[in-house]
Residue, then its C-alpha position, 0 to 999 in steps of 0.5 A: m499500500t502506497e502512502t500519500p505524502a503529507p501536504q507541506d506548508d508552502a510557508l515552510n518551503e519559502t527561504p526567508v529574506k537575508l537582511v543586514i542592518v547598518d546604523d552606527h547607533p547600536m540601540v537603533a539597530e538593535g530595536i530595528q533587529s528585534i522588530l524584524e526578527s519577529y517575521d518569519d520571513i526575514e533573517v537578520q544576518a548581522t548588524f554593523q556600525s559603519g560603511r566600511a564594516i559592511i563593505d568588508e563582509v558583504e561578499a561573504l554574507r550576500p544579503d538580499v536586502i541592506l537597511m542602510d543609514l546615511n550618516m556613519p563614520d568612515i564611509g557614509g551610507l552613499s559611498a557604501t552603497e555604491i561599492i556594495l552594488e559594484r560587488c553584489p549587484d543583486t542586493r537591494i539597498l534600503i536607505l533608513t534615515m531621519h533626513d527627508s529632503r529632496e537632495y538626500i533622496s535623489t542622491a541616494l537613488d542616484h547611488g543605486a538605492m532601491g528605496y528610501v524610508l524614514k526612521d519614524v515610519p511605523t514598523d509594518e512600513i519598513k516590512t512593506a519596504i523590504d517586500t517591495v524591493m524584494r519584488g524588484e520595485r522601488y519604494l519611497c515611504t510616505g514622507a519621501q514621496g513627491s520629493l523626487e521630481p526633476a532631481n537633475g537637469r538643471g542647465r547642466d549634465a548630470l553626474t553619474g553615480r560614480e562621479q558623485t562618489i568621487l565628488l564626495q570624497l574630493a569634497q572631504g579633502k582627500s587627494n586623488k591617491e586617497v580617493a583611489i585607495a578608498l574606491d579601489i581604483s587607479v589614480r588616473t581613473v580618479e583624475t579622469h572623473r575629477k576633470n569630467i566632474k569639473r567640466k560638467l559642473g563649471i567648476s575649476s577649484t576644489a573649494g568649488l567642488t566642496r561648496y557645490a557638494l555642501e549646496h546640493g546634499v552630496l556631503q549630507g550622507t557623511g555627516v561633513g558639514l552638518 
C-alpha cells in the first residue's frame, strides 16, 4: 500500500529574506533587529556600525536586503551603497534615515538605492518596503513621496553615480591617491573623473567642488558640514 505524502506548508518551503542592518547607533540597530526578527520570512544576518564594516563582509554574507543609514563614520551610506552594488549587484539597498529632503533622496537613488525610508515610519511600513524591493520595485516611504521630481537636468549635465561618489570623497579634502585607495581604482581614473566633474559643473577649484557638494546634499550622507 502506497502512502500519500502529507501536504507541506508552503511557508516552510520559502527561503527567508537575508537582511543586514547598518546603523552607527547600536540602540537603533538593535530595536530594528528585534522588530524584524518577529517576522518568519526575514532573517537578520548581522548588524554593522559603519559603511566600511559592511563593505568588508558583504561578499561573504550576500544579503538580499541592506537597511543602510546615511550618516556614519569612516564611509557613509552613499559611498557604501555604490561600492556594495559593484560587488554584489543583486543586493537591494534600502536607505533608512531621518533626513527627508529632495537632495538626500535623489542622491541616494542616484547611487543605486532601491528605496528610501524614514526612521519615524511605522514598523509595518519598513516591512512593506522590504517586500517591495524584493519584488524588484522601488519604494519611497510616505514622507519621501513627491520629493523626487526632477532631481537632475538643471541646466547642466547630470553627474553619474560614480562621479557623485568621487565628488563626495574630493569634497572631504581627500587627495586623488586617497580616493583611489578608498574606492579601489587607479589614480588615473580618479583624475579623469575629477576633470569630467569639473567640466560638467563648470567648477575649476577644489573649494568650488566642496561648496557645490554642501549646497547640493552630496556631503549630507557623511555627516560632513552638518
